[in-house]
GUBAGU-317578 format. One line per field, with one value per residue: residue number from 1; residue in one letter; x, y, z of N, C-alpha, C in turn. Coordinates in steps of 0.02 Angstrom, whole numbers. Atoms other than C-alpha are relative to their C-alpha. Example, Ala and Ser with C-alpha at 12.3 -4.5 7.8 and 13.67 -1.06 7.14 Angstrom:
GUBAGU-317578
n (1  2)
res (A  S)
nx (45  -42)
ny (-59  -59)
nz (0  -3)
cax (615  684)
cay (-225  -53)
caz (390  357)
cx (45  -39)
cy (60  55)
cz (0  37)
***
This chain:
GUBAGU-317578
n (1  2  3  4  5  6  7  8  9  10  11  12  13  14  15  16  17  18  19  20  21  22  23  24  25  26  27  28  29  30  31  32  33  34  35  36  37  38  39  40  41  42  43  44  45  46  47  48  49  50  51  52  53  54  55  56  57  58  59  60  61  62  63  64  65  66  67  68  69  70  71  72  73  74  75  76  77  78  79  80  81  82  83  84  85  86  87  88  89  90  91  92  93  94  95  96  97  98  99  100  101  102  103  104  105  106  107  108  109  110  111  112  113  114  115  116  117  118  119  120  121  122  123  124  125  126  127  128  129  130  131  132  133  134  135  136  137  138  139  140  141  142  143  144  145  146  147  148  149  150  151  152  153  154  155  156  157  158  159  160  161  162  163  164  165  166  167  168  169  170  171  172  173  174  175  176  177  178  179  180  181  182  183  184  185  186  187  188  189  190  191  192  193  194  195  196  197  198  199  200  201  202  203  204  205  206  207  208  209  210  211  212  213  214  215  216  217  218  219  220  221  222  223  224  225  226  227  228  229  230  231  232  233  234  235  236  237  238  239  240  241  242  243  244  245  246  247  248  249  250  251  252  253  254  255  256  257  258  259  260  261  262  263  264  265  266  267  268  269  270  271  272  273  274  275  276  277  278  279  280  281  282  283  284  285  286  287  288  289  290  291  292  293  294  295  296  297  298  299  300  301  302  303  304  305  306  307  308  309  310  311  312  313  314  315  316  317  318  319  320  321  322  323  324  325  326  327  328  329  330  331  332  333  334  335  336  337  338  339  340  341  342  343  344  345  346  347  348  349  350  351  352)
res (X  X  X  X  X  X  X  X  X  X  X  X  X  X  X  X  X  X  X  X  X  X  X  X  X  X  X  X  X  X  X  X  X  X  X  X  X  X  X  X  X  X  X  X  X  X  X  X  X  X  X  X  X  X  X  X  X  X  X  X  X  X  X  X  X  X  X  X  X  X  X  X  X  X  X  X  X  X  X  X  X  X  X  X  X  X  X  X  X  X  X  X  X  X  X  X  X  X  X  X  X  X  X  X  X  X  X  X  X  X  X  X  X  X  X  X  X  X  X  X  X  X  X  X  X  X  X  X  X  X  X  X  X  X  X  X  X  X  X  X  X  X  X  X  X  X  X  X  X  X  X  X  X  X  X  X  X  X  X  X  X  X  X  X  X  X  X  X  X  X  X  X  X  X  X  X  X  X  X  X  X  X  X  X  X  X  X  X  X  X  X  X  X  X  X  X  X  X  X  X  X  X  X  X  X  X  X  X  X  X  X  X  X  X  X  X  X  X  X  X  X  X  X  X  X  X  X  X  X  X  X  X  X  X  X  X  X  X  X  X  X  X  X  X  X  X  X  X  X  X  X  X  X  X  X  X  X  X  X  X  X  X  X  X  X  X  X  X  X  X  X  X  X  X  X  X  X  X  X  X  X  X  X  X  X  X  X  X  X  X  X  X  X  X  X  X  X  X  X  X  X  X  X  X  X  X  X  X  X  X  X  X  X  X  X  X  X  X  X  X  X  X  X  X  X  X  X  X  X  X  X  X  X  X  X  X  X  X  X  X  X  X  X  X  X  X  X  X  X  X  X  X)
nx (37  82  61  31  63  39  37  80  68  52  58  27  61  52  38  -33  11  72  -16  -27  39  32  55  83  9  66  38  -3  49  13  -39  38  52  -30  -27  56  39  -49  9  77  8  21  -38  16  -56  -35  24  -20  -29  24  -17  -41  -75  -46  35  -37  51  -40  -45  47  -20  -54  -5  50  -38  -50  27  39  -56  -37  42  47  63  8  -19  42  -26  -35  35  -14  -27  37  37  -47  -62  -34  -76  -38  -44  20  -13  51  -22  -66  15  58  -33  -43  39  -20  45  0  84  31  -9  23  -5  2  -6  -55  1  -36  -22  9  69  9  -19  45  -13  -2  30  -48  -22  67  10  -58  32  65  -35  -30  58  43  -40  -20  -39  -67  -49  69  60  26  -33  33  -10  21  18  -3  17  46  17  -51  22  39  37  6  -25  50  26  -32  -22  70  12  -41  52  64  -21  -52  -40  -3  -75  -35  26  -3  7  -26  6  12  37  51  37  56  -30  -2  67  44  12  -58  2  54  -22  -54  7  -29  -23  -39  -62  1  -65  -12  -11  -59  -59  -34  -46  -41  -31  -40  -40  -55  -43  -32  -46  6  -47  67  15  70  53  1  43  60  35  8  56  72  33  7  87  27  -38  -79  -11  -6  -48  -74  7  -10  -64  -43  2  -13  75  1  -27  74  41  5  10  80  32  -20  44  63  16  1  78  55  -34  0  -85  -18  -76  -53  33  -42  -60  5  -5  -89  -35  36  -4  -61  -45  21  58  92  7  22  68  61  5  19  67  37  -2  62  73  8  20  71  66  23  32  71  25  -16  50  67  -10  7  -42  -34  -71  -44  9  -3  52  63  -1  56  36  -32  41  -40  -73  1  -7  -63  -53  3  -26  -84  -34  0  -49  -83  -14  -14  -65  -45  32  -23  -52  29  -44  20  -14  95  45  -1  12  65  32  -9  45  32  19  16  75  45  35  62)
ny (-71  -9  -24  -69  31  -19  -62  -4  -15  -23  -15  -89  -5  -73  -32  -34  -73  -23  12  -41  -71  -14  -60  -5  -69  1  52  -4  15  63  10  -27  51  77  5  -5  79  25  -31  16  52  45  14  48  56  11  -69  -19  -82  12  -81  27  17  -70  -68  -11  57  36  -46  -11  67  13  -69  7  56  -4  -42  18  31  -23  -38  -66  -15  -14  -69  -41  -32  -64  -65  -20  63  29  54  44  -22  42  -29  42  19  55  63  60  -24  26  51  31  -12  34  40  35  -11  72  -18  -20  50  -5  58  -37  58  41  32  77  2  9  -8  -92  -11  -7  15  68  22  22  -53  -30  46  -33  -79  27  41  -73  -37  23  6  -63  -63  24  -46  -25  12  9  37  -48  20  -45  50  -58  1  69  14  51  51  47  30  30  -42  -45  32  5  -62  -16  41  -46  -34  14  32  -29  30  -60  -54  3  -67  8  -48  40  -48  37  -49  23  32  38  73  41  32  -37  9  -46  -55  -24  1  -56  -82  -29  -58  -22  -62  -41  -31  -55  -44  -5  -27  42  51  -43  -18  77  0  -36  41  70  -33  -66  -12  -5  -63  -14  18  60  32  -39  41  59  -6  -1  65  53  -20  -6  49  -10  78  4  -39  28  52  -22  -35  35  21  -66  -25  -49  11  21  -50  -26  30  4  -82  -39  48  -38  -73  -9  24  -29  -6  74  10  52  19  30  26  72  -36  -13  78  23  -26  36  68  20  58  68  15  -19  -48  -67  -15  -11  -70  -49  16  -19  -81  -16  -1  -48  -71  8  -17  -64  -34  4  -29  -67  -33  -1  -36  -63  -23  -19  35  2  -8  73  38  -29  43  53  -20  16  59  29  2  62  60  -3  0  72  45  -15  56  60  14  -4  69  59  -9  31  75  50  -7  -23  -38  -75  -42  6  -6  -70  -41  -6  -49  -80  13  -25  -41  -59  -8  43  -43  -8)
nz (-28  -34  40  -36  -27  24  -22  -32  24  -42  32  -20  -42  14  -52  -44  -7  -28  -68  -24  -5  -38  15  20  50  37  -25  -61  -19  -3  -48  -52  2  -30  -52  -58  -14  -61  -67  -25  -19  38  81  37  13  80  44  84  16  88  49  84  -14  -7  -37  -84  -41  -61  -31  -29  -56  -31  -65  -58  -17  -42  -46  -25  -35  -42  -70  42  -41  -61  -27  3  60  -2  32  58  42  45  -16  12  6  -30  32  35  -20  -28  15  38  71  39  3  45  46  2  18  -46  -57  -16  3  81  65  51  55  81  26  25  66  34  62  52  -40  -43  -73  -45  -78  -12  -73  -71  -36  -49  -57  -56  -14  -32  -52  -11  -36  -68  -38  -39  6  -16  -24  -34  2  80  64  41  55  57  93  52  42  -4  56  37  -30  11  -39  -68  -46  -13  -43  -64  -19  -16  -85  -53  -12  -30  -72  -31  -47  -46  22  61  40  61  34  79  63  56  55  21  -57  33  -1  -63  -33  -28  -90  -29  -17  -66  -50  -2  7  67  -13  85  25  64  31  -6  24  41  -31  -26  49  8  -51  -22  91  -3  -50  18  53  9  60  75  -13  -18  44  11  -51  3  51  -20  -32  42  50  -70  -33  -97  -21  -2  3  59  17  11  72  75  -5  6  61  45  8  32  61  10  10  38  75  -27  12  71  61  -8  32  76  9  49  58  35  36  -9  24  -30  -34  -23  -61  -79  -18  7  -53  -57  -4  -8  -66  3  -49  17  -36  52  33  -56  -32  68  1  -47  0  37  -51  -70  28  45  -56  -24  52  2  -59  13  50  -49  -56  21  20  62  26  42  58  36  -15  33  55  -7  -53  -53  -3  41  -17  -38  18  28  -37  -49  51  -26  -68  -1  47  -46  -36  58  38  -53  -19  57  29  62  46  -22  38  39  -63  -15  73  -5  -44  26  43  -35  -41  47  -12  51  45  -5)
cax (1741  1579  1435  1375  1231  1073  978  817  663  530  354  297  172  32  -66  65  44  -159  -98  13  -99  -145  -238  -425  -474  -666  -749  -746  -935  -925  -786  -876  -1019  -900  -824  -1000  -1066  -911  -928  -1110  -1076  -1178  -1050  -1123  -1023  -1009  -1007  -1018  -921  -968  -919  -823  -652  -512  -590  -516  -640  -487  -400  -563  -542  -376  -410  -553  -465  -308  -410  -517  -373  -281  -436  -516  -687  -633  -538  -614  -598  -461  -526  -513  -460  -516  -640  -541  -375  -225  -32  51  185  80  132  -48  -10  167  113  -32  73  214  59  117  -30  -89  -281  -307  -296  -333  -404  -368  -402  -264  -218  -179  -96  -194  -359  -433  -391  -507  -538  -518  -630  -470  -411  -603  -610  -444  -525  -672  -561  -460  -623  -674  -524  -487  -417  -226  -170  -345  -528  -568  -516  -536  -557  -547  -624  -557  -632  -779  -857  -709  -758  -786  -951  -905  -801  -949  -1051  -921  -922  -1119  -1113  -999  -1117  -1269  -1187  -1052  -909  -906  -768  -749  -779  -801  -776  -796  -776  -845  -877  -1000  -1124  -1257  -1141  -1127  -1264  -1411  -1409  -1235  -1274  -1435  -1332  -1208  -1224  -1196  -1090  -1076  -937  -944  -803  -692  -689  -571  -482  -467  -402  -295  -231  -181  -110  6  61  94  180  242  350  179  168  1  -79  -47  -126  -275  -307  -286  -402  -539  -520  -519  -690  -659  -543  -363  -339  -384  -291  -119  -157  -181  -16  66  2  18  -164  -141  -52  -218  -335  -260  -286  -476  -498  -419  -537  -693  -646  -628  -805  -907  -778  -778  -577  -520  -339  -252  -358  -241  -93  -190  -253  -70  -28  -165  -140  43  81  71  -19  -184  -157  -166  -314  -404  -371  -416  -597  -622  -582  -681  -838  -806  -806  -964  -1070  -1011  -1068  -1236  -1258  -1200  -1327  -1473  -1431  -1450  -1260  -1170  -1109  -964  -977  -963  -1111  -1245  -1183  -1324  -1460  -1434  -1525  -1399  -1249  -1316  -1325  -1161  -1083  -1166  -1086  -903  -913  -957  -818  -677  -739  -737  -581  -489  -582  -555  -394  -457  -338  -351  -288  -470  -558  -500  -530  -698  -731  -684  -802  -938  -921  -939  -1112  -1244  -1290  -1443)
cay (-1053  -1040  -982  -811  -831  -801  -625  -627  -580  -474  -486  -281  -268  -170  -146  -51  128  120  36  172  321  432  550  561  682  687  562  646  620  438  440  528  411  265  343  393  208  163  281  237  76  -10  -41  -136  -316  -278  -129  -111  33  50  176  183  117  224  349  291  134  39  195  227  35  50  222  157  -23  63  200  67  -57  82  109  269  232  234  407  567  664  788  961  1000  820  745  601  440  529  418  494  405  378  269  108  25  143  80  -93  -109  -10  -136  -271  -354  -302  -478  -395  -361  -454  -396  -515  -435  -529  -639  -722  -907  -946  -906  -849  -677  -601  -662  -691  -864  -979  -1037  -857  -815  -970  -913  -737  -822  -934  -758  -667  -789  -788  -662  -497  -521  -338  -252  -249  -288  -393  -312  -396  -302  -390  -264  -260  -410  -418  -524  -660  -840  -908  -1023  -897  -774  -918  -950  -770  -761  -893  -779  -641  -726  -783  -650  -686  -531  -384  -422  -281  -356  -212  -262  -137  -151  -52  -157  -208  -295  -436  -483  -597  -502  -589  -524  -357  -363  -412  -257  -69  5  154  256  359  479  531  660  828  878  994  859  747  869  908  715  702  846  742  583  666  824  810  821  979  1069  1071  883  849  969  862  698  747  795  632  526  582  605  438  471  267  299  450  362  210  321  427  269  203  359  400  571  539  428  555  652  539  519  710  728  576  673  820  772  689  839  849  663  661  485  505  481  335  186  299  311  120  83  174  116  -75  -73  -123  -302  -310  -220  -100  50  -23  -45  142  215  113  156  359  346  290  413  572  488  472  630  716  648  685  859  869  791  926  1074  1095  1153  997  960  987  806  748  826  692  577  582  546  384  336  378  265  126  160  177  -16  -70  4  -87  -254  -238  -197  -342  -476  -406  -446  -601  -671  -612  -526  -409  -234  -141  -196  -168  14  41  -25  69  245  158  170  338  413  507  405  455  537)
caz (-66  44  -41  10  117  24  51  167  82  188  143  134  238  157  330  404  338  396  564  594  551  674  568  535  412  359  471  645  669  654  762  901  865  922  1067  1141  1112  1217  1349  1358  1442  1307  1146  1029  1000  805  691  506  435  250  115  -56  -68  0  103  280  343  414  471  551  652  693  786  878  916  982  1088  1148  1193  1276  1414  1314  1398  1567  1556  1549  1379  1350  1320  1138  1092  930  941  993  993  1046  1064  936  1061  1175  1211  1146  984  963  990  880  755  769  733  916  1028  1108  1117  911  756  593  443  249  96  36  -127  -161  -322  -468  -334  -313  -137  -13  173  215  333  448  460  537  632  716  736  824  944  975  1031  1142  1229  1401  1365  1388  1415  1466  1452  1260  1121  971  792  632  459  327  176  225  60  13  125  74  108  224  306  304  387  516  550  579  735  838  804  847  1022  1058  1166  1324  1308  1136  990  810  674  494  339  173  12  -47  104  -29  -39  147  212  245  433  450  410  525  668  658  711  536  527  344  286  147  27  85  34  -120  24  141  5  -43  139  160  -19  49  213  135  -29  8  -133  -263  -320  -274  -441  -447  -282  -314  -472  -403  -267  -391  -494  -331  -280  -96  -90  -29  -47  -239  -262  -225  -329  -484  -415  -411  -583  -682  -640  -700  -859  -897  -858  -967  -1116  -1038  -1057  -1247  -1307  -1225  -1293  -1468  -1466  -1540  -1692  -1726  -1715  -1737  -1785  -1637  -1573  -1598  -1513  -1358  -1372  -1386  -1248  -1127  -1164  -1157  -962  -969  -810  -876  -740  -885  -968  -791  -747  -915  -911  -740  -762  -911  -822  -670  -812  -900  -717  -660  -814  -808  -630  -668  -810  -684  -557  -679  -690  -847  -945  -1033  -1227  -1268  -1163  -1293  -1416  -1348  -1216  -1029  -1041  -1186  -1086  -947  -1039  -1120  -946  -893  -1063  -1022  -856  -931  -1082  -942  -839  -988  -1058  -882  -835  -1015  -1035  -1203  -1323  -1218  -1346  -1457  -1300  -1292  -1476  -1466  -1312  -1408  -1552  -1434  -1366  -1549  -1557  -1655  -1819  -1828)
cx (-53  -30  -18  -71  -72  -54  -61  -39  -59  -49  -14  -75  -53  -46  28  -11  -84  16  36  -24  -9  -50  -62  -35  -85  -58  20  -65  -8  44  -19  -52  32  10  -73  -25  40  2  -62  -18  -30  27  -27  67  46  -27  27  7  -3  16  44  76  54  5  25  -61  56  44  -47  -6  32  12  -45  7  59  -31  -29  37  45  -60  -26  -63  2  39  -25  38  43  -19  41  21  -42  -28  76  84  56  78  41  75  -12  15  -66  20  61  -32  -45  39  58  -34  26  -33  -43  -86  -25  41  -56  -18  -1  4  57  -9  38  19  -57  -97  -4  -2  -66  0  -7  -40  43  23  -65  0  56  -13  -45  25  37  -45  -28  56  10  48  60  37  -51  -63  -29  48  -34  27  -15  1  -10  -16  -54  -36  27  5  -21  -79  7  41  -58  -62  38  0  -73  -17  14  -24  -59  8  80  33  -21  69  26  -48  29  2  10  -3  -5  -1  -54  -65  -45  42  36  -72  -41  -9  67  -7  -54  18  61  -36  21  16  16  44  -18  61  24  -11  64  56  4  41  72  61  31  45  73  42  37  35  1  46  -48  4  -62  -34  -17  -43  -75  -38  -12  -72  -78  -8  -14  -61  15  59  81  23  8  66  82  0  7  73  40  -22  -19  -57  -10  1  -70  -50  14  -23  -78  -23  8  -56  -68  3  -11  -70  -28  39  4  71  11  65  36  -35  40  64  -35  -32  67  17  -49  13  67  40  -24  -35  -58  20  -33  -73  -63  -17  -21  -76  -14  -10  -43  -70  -4  -26  -77  -64  12  -17  -76  -18  10  -55  -66  -5  10  81  26  36  35  -16  -17  -61  -71  -11  -61  -38  29  -19  52  69  15  11  86  41  -1  48  73  12  -2  56  54  -4  3  64  44  -29  16  61  -3  46  -31  11  -92  -27  -1  -45  -92  -65  -21  -52  -67  -19  -16  -84  -25  -23  -76  -32)
cy (-17  59  44  -13  47  61  -18  24  14  1  71  -19  59  40  63  79  21  -15  53  73  32  50  -18  59  -20  -42  4  4  -59  -25  7  -33  -68  18  23  -60  -26  14  -8  -58  -62  -1  -63  -42  9  57  -21  59  -13  72  -13  -10  60  47  -11  -70  -25  48  16  -54  1  53  -27  -73  22  46  -49  -60  52  42  70  -4  16  72  58  30  53  65  -5  -55  -26  -68  -61  3  -45  19  -51  -34  -48  -51  -44  29  -44  -75  -19  33  -54  -82  -56  13  -71  -1  22  -30  15  -49  65  -52  -3  -42  -73  -8  -12  28  58  -7  -12  -25  -74  -49  -14  53  23  -33  14  51  -24  -30  59  40  -33  -1  59  46  -25  59  55  -6  -28  -43  24  -49  52  -50  54  -28  -90  -6  -68  -85  -63  -27  -31  40  59  -43  -14  47  15  -49  45  78  10  -22  31  -1  67  30  -18  51  -50  56  -34  64  -35  54  -13  -53  -42  -59  -33  -38  56  -14  16  79  33  -8  50  57  37  82  7  44  23  6  69  59  31  46  -40  -33  14  9  -70  -35  37  -47  -63  8  55  32  16  59  -5  -6  -66  -21  27  -43  -64  2  7  -67  -29  4  -7  -72  9  -75  16  54  -16  -50  38  47  -64  -47  64  23  90  4  -16  33  57  -31  -15  72  23  -58  35  41  15  -39  35  9  -54  -22  -75  -28  -40  -66  -55  21  -15  -88  -29  10  -14  -76  -15  -23  -65  -15  15  61  78  -8  -3  72  15  -35  42  104  16  21  43  50  -15  11  57  37  5  9  56  34  -6  51  71  29  11  -81  20  2  -78  -41  15  -32  -58  32  -21  -66  -57  -10  -52  -63  -10  -9  -76  -37  -3  -44  -76  -23  -2  -72  -75  13  -7  -81  -41  7  26  51  60  56  7  33  70  29  -14  28  84  -10  44  66  51  18  -44  46  4  -12)
cz (38  -40  68  24  -63  7  17  -21  58  -47  10  32  -5  74  38  -11  20  70  34  5  64  -6  -28  -37  -28  38  89  36  15  53  83  17  34  79  47  12  65  67  23  32  -33  -66  -6  -14  -67  -32  -74  -32  -75  -41  -54  21  17  38  79  51  56  57  78  78  16  56  57  46  59  78  76  56  71  63  -5  50  68  5  -27  -66  8  -18  -68  -28  -51  25  0  -12  43  3  -37  46  63  6  -29  -76  -41  -23  -64  -76  -42  -31  65  56  1  8  -84  -44  -36  -60  -62  -37  -22  -73  8  -74  -55  19  18  77  28  87  4  57  60  40  65  46  58  38  53  84  35  50  45  71  63  -32  26  43  30  5  -49  -19  -64  -77  -63  -66  -49  -73  -11  -62  -13  31  -28  15  58  49  30  52  66  53  51  72  44  -1  18  89  10  51  66  -19  -66  -61  -86  -53  -79  -60  -56  -50  -35  55  -43  4  62  -4  36  93  36  2  59  68  16  2  -60  31  -79  -5  -62  -38  25  -41  -51  69  47  -27  -9  53  16  -38  25  51  -18  -58  4  -43  -88  12  -7  -49  -1  49  -1  -64  16  50  -24  -47  50  25  69  20  -3  -30  -95  -34  5  -37  -64  -17  -31  -75  -61  -22  -49  -90  -45  -9  -58  -82  8  -31  -63  -29  14  -25  -69  -23  -48  -81  -32  -7  26  -10  42  59  16  33  72  22  29  62  65  18  19  66  -16  41  3  48  -25  -23  76  41  -48  13  68  8  -59  7  36  -59  -29  56  18  -47  0  69  -2  -23  50  51  -50  2  -83  -20  -48  -80  -42  17  -65  -67  7  62  61  -2  -43  47  77  -5  -20  68  33  -67  -23  59  -33  -62  33  20  -60  -13  57  27  -51  -16  -82  -13  34  -64  -66  46  -7  -63  -7  58  -36  -65  27  9  -71  -5  -67  -51  -5  -55)
***
């Protein structure tokens, strides 16, 4: 009997939702600046788009690339149209969404076995060769380097040579959440564009479009916890972020009373996922709550009751210590439950 054919497995295209996203919320001023630069006839050859993770940097980059490759600078602006707008039915939009446009290439960090995700030098060199070629379909070639801070040193050095001697009719756009991790010479040769977090209302609106099945109360809570980052909100949603946020709230609310009875149960719940995602999310949300409370107190906003347990300087030091604890636990594969209990012990108000 003939064997059944082995099912074909396709690798998930993580970039597709961003490439195919026609919406842009909260960054219209940045989009207008890009459009004005292109229409001026003096378009900088390299851009560095900076901002927190998950706020739409790559979304803006694809929006600009689509508009540029569709001949946007040569077309009169449509009355009332948003900056860099392109109809999703446009052939350029559709080919970029499909990843098949001949004049656009995107580099994203990839992981080798046992290695942190990074942008490799071979990919950068291929992109440099691509930029140097004559545009195949229109007037421009466009390369996006998403999360540019993950470039390996040899990749960053290879890219620097192109920034020093850019080819004509080519645009290179880098996005990063950590511009200080890039070479100063790379930063100095790019036109910088800083993006800020979205408002909670914009974040909730985007979540409604992406997850219409999500109850309104959960959308609004996710928007608040994610601090203006729709990408972060979606990560929290996939990783049971609201449930872990509830554990953080429970821990902090009990601090003034010194209640430690459920610490072991909380630590067990946080550490139960074998991939460590619950631990990572818990520590990140715990530090976020501390940071937000300290900032609020410094701005004379009413602090939560637990903040009075120590000085603002002590909370800042504790915030740093929790970050190191989380990094060491992940990096050295330490016991996550023990690390959570250590963190909770540190949170207890010091004896006076």
